[in-house]
Structures are given as C-alpha cells and as structure tokens.
C-alpha positions as CSV (number, residue, x, y, z in Angstrom):
1,M,-117.3,111.0,-71.7
2,G,-118.8,113.2,-69.0
3,D,-117.1,115.8,-66.9
4,N,-115.2,115.2,-63.7
5,T,-118.3,114.9,-61.6
6,H,-119.2,111.6,-63.3
7,G,-119.5,108.7,-60.8
8,E,-119.4,110.9,-57.7
9,R,-121.7,109.8,-54.9
10,D,-122.7,111.3,-51.6
11,G,-119.7,111.0,-49.2
12,A,-117.2,110.3,-52.1
13,P,-113.6,111.4,-51.5
14,D,-112.6,114.7,-52.9
15,I,-110.3,113.3,-55.6
16,P,-109.3,116.0,-58.1
17,G,-109.5,115.5,-61.9
18,Q,-110.6,112.4,-63.7
19,I,-110.3,109.0,-62.0
20,V,-108.6,106.4,-64.1
21,L,-108.1,102.6,-63.6
22,V,-105.2,101.0,-65.4
23,F,-105.2,97.1,-65.4
24,Q,-102.4,94.9,-66.5
25,G,-102.8,91.4,-68.0
26,G,-102.1,88.4,-65.8
27,G,-104.8,85.7,-66.2
28,A,-106.1,84.4,-62.9
29,L,-104.1,87.2,-61.1
30,G,-106.8,89.6,-62.4
31,A,-108.9,88.6,-59.4
32,Y,-106.8,91.2,-57.5
33,Q,-108.2,93.9,-59.9
34,A,-111.8,92.9,-59.0
35,G,-111.0,93.4,-55.4
36,V,-109.4,96.8,-56.2
37,Y,-112.6,97.9,-57.9
38,Q,-114.9,96.6,-55.1
39,A,-113.0,98.6,-52.5
40,L,-113.2,101.7,-54.7
41,H,-116.9,101.1,-55.2
42,D,-117.5,100.6,-51.5
43,G,-115.5,103.8,-50.9
44,K,-117.8,105.7,-53.3
45,V,-115.1,106.1,-55.9
46,E,-116.2,105.4,-59.5
47,P,-113.8,105.7,-62.4
48,H,-114.3,108.0,-65.4
49,W,-112.0,105.8,-67.5
50,V,-110.8,102.2,-67.4
51,I,-107.8,101.1,-69.4
52,G,-107.0,97.4,-69.6
53,T,-105.0,94.7,-71.4
54,S,-105.8,91.0,-71.5
55,I,-107.6,90.1,-68.2
56,G,-107.5,93.8,-67.4
57,A,-109.6,94.4,-70.6
58,V,-112.1,91.8,-69.5
59,N,-112.4,93.3,-66.0
60,G,-112.5,96.8,-67.5
61,A,-115.3,95.9,-70.0
62,I,-117.4,94.4,-67.2
63,I,-116.9,97.6,-65.1
64,A,-117.4,100.1,-67.9
65,G,-120.1,98.0,-69.6
66,N,-122.5,98.0,-66.6
67,K,-124.2,100.6,-64.5
68,P,-122.3,101.1,-61.2
69,E,-125.0,99.3,-59.1
70,N,-124.6,96.2,-61.2
71,R,-120.8,96.0,-61.5
72,I,-119.9,94.0,-58.4
73,A,-122.5,91.4,-59.2
74,R,-121.2,91.0,-62.8
75,L,-117.6,90.8,-61.7
76,T,-118.6,88.2,-59.1
77,Q,-120.4,86.2,-61.8
78,F,-117.3,86.2,-64.0
79,W,-114.9,85.1,-61.3
80,N,-117.2,82.5,-59.8
81,G,-117.6,81.2,-63.4
82,V,-113.9,80.7,-64.0
83,A,-113.1,79.4,-60.5
84,C,-112.2,75.7,-60.5
85,H,-113.3,73.7,-57.5
86,G,-111.7,70.5,-56.2
87,V,-108.1,71.6,-57.2
88,E,-107.1,73.3,-53.9
89,A,-103.5,73.2,-52.8
90,A,-102.9,70.8,-49.9
91,S,-100.8,72.5,-47.2
92,W,-98.7,69.4,-46.6
93,L,-97.8,68.9,-50.2
94,P,-98.2,72.2,-52.1
95,G,-95.8,71.4,-54.9
96,L,-97.7,68.3,-56.1
97,A,-101.1,70.0,-55.5
98,N,-100.0,73.0,-57.6
99,W,-98.8,70.7,-60.4
100,L,-102.1,68.8,-60.4
101,R,-104.0,72.1,-60.4
102,D,-102.0,73.5,-63.3
103,F,-102.2,70.2,-65.2
104,A,-106.0,70.3,-64.9
105,T,-106.1,73.8,-66.3
106,V,-103.8,73.0,-69.2
107,T,-105.5,69.9,-70.3
108,R,-109.2,70.8,-69.6
109,G,-109.1,74.6,-69.8
110,V,-111.7,76.7,-68.0
111,P,-115.2,76.0,-69.3
112,S,-116.5,79.5,-69.2
113,F,-113.2,81.0,-70.5
114,F,-111.2,78.7,-72.9
115,T,-111.3,75.0,-74.0
116,P,-108.5,73.0,-75.6
117,R,-108.3,72.3,-79.3
118,L,-107.0,68.7,-78.9
119,E,-106.3,68.3,-82.6
120,F,-103.4,70.8,-82.5
121,W,-101.5,69.3,-79.6
122,A,-100.1,66.7,-82.0
123,G,-99.5,68.9,-85.0
124,I,-98.4,72.5,-84.4
125,Q,-97.2,72.8,-88.1
126,T,-100.7,72.2,-89.5
127,H,-101.8,75.3,-91.5
128,V,-105.2,76.6,-90.5
129,R,-107.0,80.0,-90.5
130,A,-105.5,82.6,-88.3
131,D,-108.5,82.5,-85.9
132,R,-107.9,78.8,-85.3
133,A,-104.1,78.8,-84.9
134,S,-104.0,78.4,-81.2
135,F,-104.0,75.6,-78.5
136,Y,-107.4,76.8,-77.1
137,S,-110.7,78.1,-78.3
138,T,-112.0,81.2,-76.6
139,G,-115.5,80.8,-77.8
140,P,-116.7,80.3,-74.2
141,L,-115.2,83.7,-73.3
142,R,-117.1,85.4,-76.1
143,E,-120.4,83.9,-74.7
144,T,-119.4,84.9,-71.1
145,L,-118.6,88.5,-72.1
146,S,-121.8,88.8,-74.2
147,S,-123.9,87.8,-71.2
148,L,-122.0,90.0,-68.6
149,V,-121.3,93.2,-70.6
150,D,-124.0,95.6,-71.8
151,F,-122.3,96.9,-75.0
152,E,-125.2,99.2,-75.7
153,Y,-124.6,100.9,-72.3
154,L,-120.9,100.8,-72.9
155,N,-121.3,102.8,-76.1
156,E,-123.3,105.4,-74.4
157,K,-119.9,106.4,-73.0
158,A,-121.0,106.9,-69.4
159,T,-117.6,105.4,-68.5
160,R,-114.7,105.4,-71.0
161,L,-113.1,102.1,-71.8
162,T,-109.8,101.6,-73.6
163,V,-108.3,98.2,-74.5
164,G,-104.8,97.4,-75.6
165,T,-104.0,95.2,-78.6
166,V,-101.1,94.6,-81.0
167,N,-101.5,94.2,-84.7
168,V,-100.2,90.8,-85.7
169,Q,-98.7,91.9,-89.0
170,S,-97.3,95.3,-88.2
171,G,-96.3,94.5,-84.6
172,R,-97.6,97.9,-83.6
173,M,-99.6,98.6,-80.4
174,R,-103.1,99.9,-80.9
175,Y,-105.6,101.1,-78.4
176,F,-109.4,100.9,-79.1
177,T,-111.6,103.2,-77.0
178,N,-115.4,103.8,-76.9
179,R,-114.7,107.5,-76.9
180,D,-113.7,107.4,-80.6
181,A,-115.9,104.6,-82.0
182,P,-118.4,102.0,-80.9
183,M,-116.9,98.8,-79.3
184,D,-118.2,95.3,-79.2
185,V,-117.2,91.9,-77.8
186,E,-114.5,91.4,-80.5
187,H,-112.5,94.4,-79.2
188,V,-112.3,92.8,-75.7
189,M,-111.6,89.4,-77.2
190,A,-108.7,90.8,-79.2
191,S,-107.1,92.4,-76.1
192,A,-107.3,89.0,-74.4
193,A,-106.0,87.0,-77.4
194,F,-102.6,85.9,-75.9
195,P,-100.8,83.6,-78.4
196,P,-100.2,80.8,-78.9
197,G,-102.7,79.8,-76.3
198,F,-105.5,82.0,-77.7
199,P,-106.3,82.8,-81.4
200,S,-106.0,86.3,-83.0
201,V,-109.2,88.3,-83.5
202,R,-110.0,90.2,-86.7
203,L,-110.9,93.9,-86.4
204,E,-111.4,96.2,-89.3
205,G,-110.0,93.5,-91.6
206,E,-106.7,92.9,-89.7
207,S,-105.7,90.4,-87.0
208,Y,-104.9,91.5,-83.5
209,W,-103.4,89.8,-80.4
210,D,-103.3,90.6,-76.7
211,G,-101.6,94.0,-76.2
212,G,-99.4,92.3,-73.5
213,V,-97.4,90.8,-76.4
214,Y,-96.0,94.3,-76.9
215,S,-96.6,96.1,-73.6
216,N,-98.5,94.6,-70.7
217,T,-98.9,97.8,-68.7
218,P,-101.2,100.2,-70.7
219,L,-100.3,103.3,-68.6
220,E,-99.1,105.1,-71.7
221,A,-102.7,105.3,-73.0
222,V,-103.6,107.9,-70.3
223,L,-100.2,109.6,-70.1
224,D,-100.3,110.3,-73.9
225,D,-104.0,111.1,-74.2
226,R,-105.2,114.3,-75.8
227,P,-106.6,116.6,-74.7
228,R,-104.6,116.2,-71.5
229,R,-106.6,116.4,-68.2
230,D,-105.6,116.3,-64.5
231,S,-105.9,112.7,-63.5
232,V,-105.6,110.4,-60.5
233,I,-104.5,107.1,-61.9
234,F,-105.0,103.8,-59.9
235,S,-102.3,101.7,-61.7
236,V,-102.7,98.0,-60.7
237,Q,-99.6,95.9,-61.1
238,L,-100.1,92.2,-61.2
239,W,-96.4,91.4,-61.9
240,P,-93.7,92.9,-59.6
241,S,-91.1,95.0,-61.5
242,S,-88.6,94.5,-58.7
243,G,-87.8,91.4,-56.7
244,P,-85.0,89.4,-55.0
245,E,-82.1,87.8,-56.8
246,P,-83.1,84.3,-57.8
247,E,-81.2,81.4,-56.4
248,S,-82.5,78.4,-58.4
249,I,-83.5,77.8,-62.0
250,L,-87.2,77.8,-61.1
251,Q,-86.8,81.2,-59.4
252,V,-84.9,82.4,-62.4
253,M,-87.8,81.4,-64.7
254,S,-90.3,83.0,-62.3
255,R,-88.3,86.3,-62.0
256,Q,-88.0,86.4,-65.8
257,R,-91.7,86.2,-66.2
258,D,-92.2,89.0,-63.6
259,I,-89.8,91.3,-65.6
260,Q,-91.3,90.4,-68.9
261,Y,-95.0,91.0,-68.0
262,S,-94.4,94.1,-65.8
263,S,-93.1,95.4,-69.1
264,R,-92.0,99.0,-69.3
265,A,-94.2,100.5,-66.6
266,E,-91.2,102.2,-65.0
267,S,-89.7,103.4,-68.2
268,H,-93.0,104.8,-69.3
269,L,-93.2,106.8,-66.1
270,D,-89.6,108.0,-66.4
271,R,-90.1,109.2,-69.9
272,Q,-93.5,110.8,-69.1
273,K,-92.0,112.6,-66.1
274,Q,-89.4,114.2,-68.4
275,I,-92.0,115.2,-71.0
276,H,-94.5,116.6,-68.5
277,R,-91.7,118.6,-66.8
278,L,-90.8,120.1,-70.2
279,R,-94.5,121.0,-70.8
280,H,-94.6,122.8,-67.4
281,V,-91.3,124.6,-68.2
282,I,-92.8,125.7,-71.6
283,R,-95.9,127.0,-69.7
284,E,-93.7,129.0,-67.3
285,L,-91.5,130.4,-70.0
286,G,-94.6,131.6,-71.8
287,K,-95.4,133.9,-68.9
288,H,-92.1,135.8,-69.6
289,F,-92.9,136.6,-73.2
290,P,-93.9,140.2,-73.9
291,E,-97.6,140.5,-74.6
292,E,-97.0,141.8,-78.1
293,K,-95.0,138.7,-79.0
294,R,-97.1,136.1,-77.2
295,G,-99.9,136.6,-79.7
296,A,-97.8,135.8,-82.8
297,P,-99.0,132.6,-84.5
298,E,-95.5,131.0,-84.4
299,V,-95.2,131.7,-80.7
300,Q,-98.7,130.4,-80.0
301,E,-97.8,127.2,-81.8
302,L,-94.8,126.7,-79.6
303,L,-96.6,127.6,-76.4
304,A,-99.3,125.1,-77.2
305,W,-96.8,122.4,-76.2
306,G,-96.9,123.6,-72.7
307,C,-99.6,122.6,-70.1
308,G,-100.2,122.7,-66.4
309,T,-101.9,119.3,-66.0
310,T,-100.9,116.9,-63.3
311,M,-101.0,113.1,-63.3
312,Q,-101.0,111.4,-59.9
313,V,-100.1,107.7,-60.3
314,L,-101.2,105.6,-57.4
315,E,-99.5,102.2,-57.8
316,L,-101.0,99.1,-56.3
317,D,-98.8,96.0,-56.4
318,A,-100.5,92.6,-56.2
319,P,-98.7,90.5,-53.5
320,A,-96.9,87.3,-53.8
321,F,-98.2,84.3,-51.7
322,D,-96.1,81.7,-50.1
323,N,-97.2,78.8,-52.3
324,D,-97.2,80.7,-55.6
325,D,-95.5,78.9,-58.4
326,L,-94.2,79.7,-61.9
327,N,-97.7,79.3,-63.3
328,R,-99.6,81.4,-60.8
329,D,-101.4,83.2,-63.6
330,I,-103.4,80.0,-64.4
331,D,-104.2,79.4,-60.7
332,F,-108.0,79.5,-61.2
333,S,-108.6,77.6,-58.0
334,S,-111.5,79.0,-56.0
335,S,-109.2,79.6,-53.0
336,G,-106.6,81.4,-55.2
337,I,-109.2,83.7,-56.7
338,K,-110.7,84.4,-53.3
339,R,-107.4,85.4,-51.7
340,R,-106.3,87.6,-54.5
341,W,-109.7,89.4,-54.6
342,L,-109.4,89.9,-50.9
343,A,-105.8,91.2,-51.2
344,G,-106.9,93.7,-53.8
345,Y,-109.8,94.9,-51.6
346,E,-107.6,95.3,-48.5
347,D,-104.7,97.1,-50.3
348,T,-107.1,99.5,-51.9
349,A,-109.0,100.2,-48.7
350,R,-105.6,101.1,-47.1
351,L,-104.8,103.4,-50.1
352,L,-108.1,105.2,-49.9
353,Q,-107.5,105.8,-46.2
354,R,-104.0,107.1,-46.9
355,A,-105.5,109.5,-49.6
356,P,-102.2,110.5,-51.2
357,W,-104.0,112.7,-53.8
358,R,-104.2,115.3,-51.0
359,E,-100.4,115.8,-50.9
360,T,-99.1,119.1,-52.3
361,L,-97.4,118.7,-55.7
362,D,-94.4,120.4,-57.0
363,P,-95.8,122.9,-59.6
364,M,-93.0,122.1,-62.0
365,E,-93.5,118.4,-61.9
366,G,-96.3,117.0,-64.1
367,I,-96.4,113.5,-62.7
368,S,-96.2,112.2,-59.1
369,V,-96.0,108.5,-58.1
370,F,-97.2,106.9,-54.9
371,R,-96.5,103.2,-54.3
372,M,-98.2,101.1,-51.8
373,A,-96.4,98.3,-50.0
374,S,-96.4,95.1,-52.0
375,G,-98.0,93.0,-49.3
376,E,-95.1,90.5,-49.2
377,G,-95.4,87.7,-46.7
378,R,-99.2,87.2,-47.1
379,R,-100.3,83.6,-46.7
C-alpha cells in the first residue's frame, strides 16, 4: 500500500493519516454504501483502505478493484444490475406491495446476484457437497464480480482491500487482505456467502462463510492492524445499534435483527478505546524513564506497547424509511436502491462539510468517535 498521499486530488480536504472505509453487510441496504463512496469521490476523498463484509465486501472490491475514475460507473453497473423493476411499493397499500416484492425476490432471486436451487426447497436434509448446501446459487454473482472487478489492478495494491469471513469448521473470524497475499473473486464470494441462503466457498482447502455470521461490523480489522497508523475511519452502519422499544411482535423481530446485525460495533469501540488509552499512557510513562534505563532491552520491549497513533471514527448511520419492513435487506426494488444511494450521498456530503477530523483531540485518548444523525423520518 502507498503512503498517506495516495488518492489525494487537487482541492482534496486536508484529512490527516490514512483514510479507511468500513462497510457492514446488509444486502440491498448496501446501496447506501455506494452513495457514501460517490459523495467521497465527488468531494475528492479517495480511500487508502476499504474493509467490508458481505455486501460491504462486494462494494469494497468494486471500489478497490478499479481505478478511481472508473469506480462510480462500476458501482452503478452493479446496482442497476441487481435492481428489480415492476415491484415498486404502492403508497396506498404498502404492506401488500412489500410482501409481493419480497415474495418475488425469495422465489425468483436476483438474476445477476443469486438464483434459487428449487430442488432443495422440498428436501433440506438431502446430503450434498458443502458448496451446494444452500437455497440459492451465487454463480451469477461470481460472473458479475468477474466482469466488474479488475483483480490484476486490485493486486497491484494501489488501494488496500480487506474482506471478513468466518471459517465454517473452526468458527473463527478471518480477514483476507491484498496487502498480504493476492486476492481473487473467491475471497469476495466467501465474504458474501451468508448461510443457509448462500453456499460456503473453499479457500486454501477450507470452507468459509460470510463474516457477518460472526461479526457484521469489521471495524476491528483496522483498530487491531499492525503497524498502527493514524487513521480517519468512515464507518458505515446499515443496521442501527440503538432504537425505540418495540410495541408489536413484528417490531420485536425487526429490532432483534437490528441488534444482531449491528453486532458488536459499540463493544469493539469501547474495548479499543481502553487499549489505545493504555498505549498512550505507556508512551507518556516512557518519557519519565532515565535515559540509561530506557535503552535496556527489557524496557524497550515494554515501551514498544506504547504508541501515539489516533483513530478518528466517523460513523454514518443508514436511515430507516417509513415503509421499511422486516425484510428490508432484500428490498432490491429500483426505487429502494435509488433512495438508499441518495441518502448515503446526502449524509456523507453533510459529514464532509462538517469536517470533524479538524477537531482537537485529547492527547491521551487514542480513539475519537463522531456520529452523524441517523436521518430518521426520511420518506
């Protein structure tokens, strides 16, 4: 990966350190991430590193796997390709319209993304290969990604890409990154392999699923990265971690999904704040050691745990819309995709105008968090 000047263009904001995008999984909700990137691109902000899980890995691969001047066109191709027309919600009967839209997606799939394996709907106990044990085939996604992502360019490491997966047998989270080894379409497919809808993908002789099974917010990948570097992190949340108390069973089910898929972003930040503060404390304590003791190998080893890096997390929360339902992550209607893309663009444009990275940081705190308004009440 290049230095901190990578991606800078004339008139670009003076953002300190490396610029990182962190994308959650969330199916059709990922159109919001495309809008976020377009606003950054229009604001002359290009990421050094993109980290994604599931649909976040798909968007991330399209971004990192294309030259900056081609990225918006490729993202547009992808989202136009998965958009379903003729299933728009009628304003006078949104409940029925949403049900019909969801039913169409479940039964027909999305032609450029996934298609149903009809033989398994009647016999889920049938033993098959691991790469066929799913309700849908993701062969179309493999073809789509192969046409939209330039993996040769990706592996030149102009922009770093990291995708989150979980090992099916060990249950352990694993991140693959082009910084450490070449990546291909299978790595992105593995990160998008959410069971039981999508099949596992074999990498290095082992089966992997969507990292969202374990942790849907891959923020830890940058916070735990070594060597540590000052970073401004645009963390895009598709599922709200907080929300109102539900008053119906349907609202309970919806809120349960929000909590499940916003998984552990807040706890990651709380833990990392403590760790980074301790690193800064160690750095400050080292200044008080006498010079003759500071050079001792055992002291040097201890002081190596200290650092002065800062992580500025700028959180963008995708909004809820009035007619969203329990299955909003499979709302591939063209209108749904358009409004989420536009919301991502508008929210990010406001964030860039606000420029929170210019605020003075507490020298003892390693991580600061800035959260934008969630955009509640959008229609």
